[in-house]
C-alpha positions in Angstrom: -6.1 26.1 33.8 -8.9 27.6 35.9 -9.8 25.6 39.0 -12.8 25.8 41.4 -12.2 27.5 44.8 -13.1 24.5 46.9 -11.0 22.7 49.6 -10.0 19.1 49.2 -11.4 16.5 51.5 -8.0 16.1 53.2 -8.0 19.7 54.2 -11.5 19.5 55.6 -10.6 16.4 57.7 -7.4 18.2 59.0 -9.4 21.2 60.1 -12.0 19.0 61.8 -9.3 17.2 63.8 -7.6 20.4 64.8 -10.8 22.1 66.0 -11.9 19.5 68.6 -14.5 20.7 71.0 -13.9 20.7 74.8 -14.7 17.5 76.7 -18.3 16.9 77.6 -20.2 14.7 79.9 -21.3 11.2 78.8 -25.0 12.2 78.5 -24.2 15.3 76.6 -21.9 13.4 74.4 -24.6 10.8 73.6 -27.1 13.5 72.7 -24.6 15.4 70.6 -23.4 12.1 69.1 -26.9 11.4 67.8 -27.3 14.9 66.4 -23.8 14.7 65.0 -24.5 11.3 63.3 -27.4 12.7 61.3 -25.6 16.0 60.7 -22.3 14.1 60.1 -24.0 11.8 57.6 -25.5 14.8 55.8 -22.2 16.5 55.9 -20.4 13.4 54.5 -22.9 13.1 51.7 -22.6 16.7 50.8 -18.8 16.5 51.0 -18.8 13.4 48.8 -21.0 15.1 46.3 -18.8 18.2 46.2 -15.7 16.0 45.8 -17.3 14.0 43.0 -18.5 17.2 41.2 -15.0 18.7 41.6 -13.3 15.5 40.2 -15.7 15.4 37.3 -15.1 19.1 36.5 -11.3 18.6 36.7 -11.5 15.5 34.5 -13.6 17.3 31.8 -11.1 20.3 31.9 -8.2 17.8 31.5 -9.9 16.1 28.6 -10.6 19.4 26.9 -6.9 20.4 27.3 -5.7 17.1 26.0 -8.0 17.2 22.9 -6.8 20.7 22.2 -3.2 19.7 22.6 -3.7 16.6 20.4 -5.4 18.5 17.6 -2.6 21.1 17.6 -0.1 18.2 17.7 -1.7 16.6 14.6 -1.3 19.8 12.6 2.2 20.2 13.8 3.0 16.6 12.8 1.6 17.3 9.3 3.6 20.4 8.9 6.7 18.6 10.1 6.2 15.8 7.7 5.6 18.3 4.8 9.1 19.6 5.5 10.9 16.4 6.3 9.7 14.3 3.3 11.4 16.5 0.6 14.5 16.9 2.7 14.8 13.1 3.1 14.2 12.5 -0.6 16.9 15.0 -1.5 19.3 13.3 0.9 18.6 9.9 -0.6 19.1 11.2 -4.2 22.4 12.8 -3.1 23.6 9.5 -1.6 22.8 7.7 -4.8 24.6 10.2 -6.9 27.7 10.0 -4.6 27.5 6.2 -4.7 27.4 6.1 -8.6 30.2 8.7 -8.8 32.3 6.6 -6.4 31.6 3.4 -8.4 32.6 5.2 -11.6 35.8 6.4 -10.1 36.6 3.0 -8.7 35.9 1.4 -12.1 37.9 3.9 -14.2 40.4 5.2 -11.6 43.5 3.9 -13.5 44.3 2.9 -17.1 44.4 -0.8 -16.1 41.0 -0.6 -14.5 39.6 1.3 -17.5 40.9 -1.3 -19.9 39.6 -4.2 -17.8 36.2 -2.5 -17.8 36.3 -2.0 -21.6 37.1 -5.7 -22.0 34.1 -6.6 -19.9 31.9 -4.4 -22.1 33.3 -6.0 -25.2 32.6 -9.5 -23.9 29.1 -8.5 -22.9 28.6 -7.0 -26.4 29.8 -10.2 -28.1 27.6 -12.3 -26.0 24.6 -10.1 -26.8 25.4 -10.2 -30.5 25.8 -14.0 -30.6 22.5 -14.3 -28.8 20.7 -12.1 -31.3 22.3 -13.9 -34.3 21.2 -17.3 -32.8 17.7 -16.0 -32.4 17.7 -14.6 -36.0 18.9 -18.0 -37.4 16.2 -19.9 -35.4 13.6 -17.5 -36.6 14.8 -17.8 -40.3 14.8 -21.6 -40.1 11.3 -21.7 -38.6 9.9 -19.3 -41.2 11.5 -21.2 -44.1 10.1 -24.5 -42.8 6.6 -23.0 -42.5 6.9 -21.6 -46.0 8.0 -25.0 -47.4 5.1 -26.7 -45.7 2.6 -24.1 -47.0 4.1 -24.3 -50.5 3.7 -28.1 -50.5 0.1 -27.8 -49.3 -0.7 -25.3 -52.0 1.0 -27.3 -54.7 -0.9 -30.4 -53.6 -4.2 -28.5 -53.7 -3.4 -27.0 -57.1 -2.5 -30.5 -58.5 -5.8 -31.9 -57.1 -7.7 -29.1 -58.8 -5.9 -29.6 -62.1 -6.7 -33.4 -62.0 -10.3 -32.6 -61.3 -10.3 -30.1 -64.1 -8.8 -32.6 -66.5 -11.3 -35.2 -65.5 -14.2 -32.8 -66.0 -12.7 -31.7 -69.3 -12.6 -35.3 -70.5 -16.2 -35.9 -69.4 -17.7 -32.7 -70.8 -18.1 -34.0 -74.4 -19.6 -37.3 -73.1 -21.9 -35.4 -70.7 -22.9 -33.0 -73.5 -23.9 -36.0 -75.7 -26.0 -37.5 -72.8 -27.8 -34.3 -72.1 -28.6 -33.9 -75.8 -29.9 -37.4 -76.0 -32.2 -36.9 -73.0 -33.5 -33.7 -74.4 -34.2 -35.3 -77.7 -35.9 -38.2 -76.0 -38.1 -35.9 -74.1 -39.1 -33.9 -77.1 
């Protein structure tokens, strides 16, 4: 990191203390004190300005270095994640395979365990079969009931239509006679 070639305010003060002038008389001290005050004030302001400029320059340099490091770190993090994600997924898959193999070995490790497991499977199969048979019976009963209801409705409708047809068939000759009589009366 490049730095400016300036001295720190501490070093300036240390040099000022070590380079003290020889003792002067009171009058010359007062005269030089007044000159020094204006010169010292100017010097202090200039020193403060230099210190402030130096601090600001160093802060901007630190900020630039930090942002450079951070952007490089971000790319490094992405690259690291790109490698670690597949490795982690493979390890988890391996653990699951080992767990299932261990479960299988513990379930079928001996003849007694294998037979017990087969009995469990059989009971589960019987339960599933019974459940399906029950559902089939319920469905059959429901469908048969709906069919009987529809059949009754259709038979009732057909009977009503037959009764109407018979009534109309009985009334047709009588209606035909009435119509003929009206026509004849009009003519």
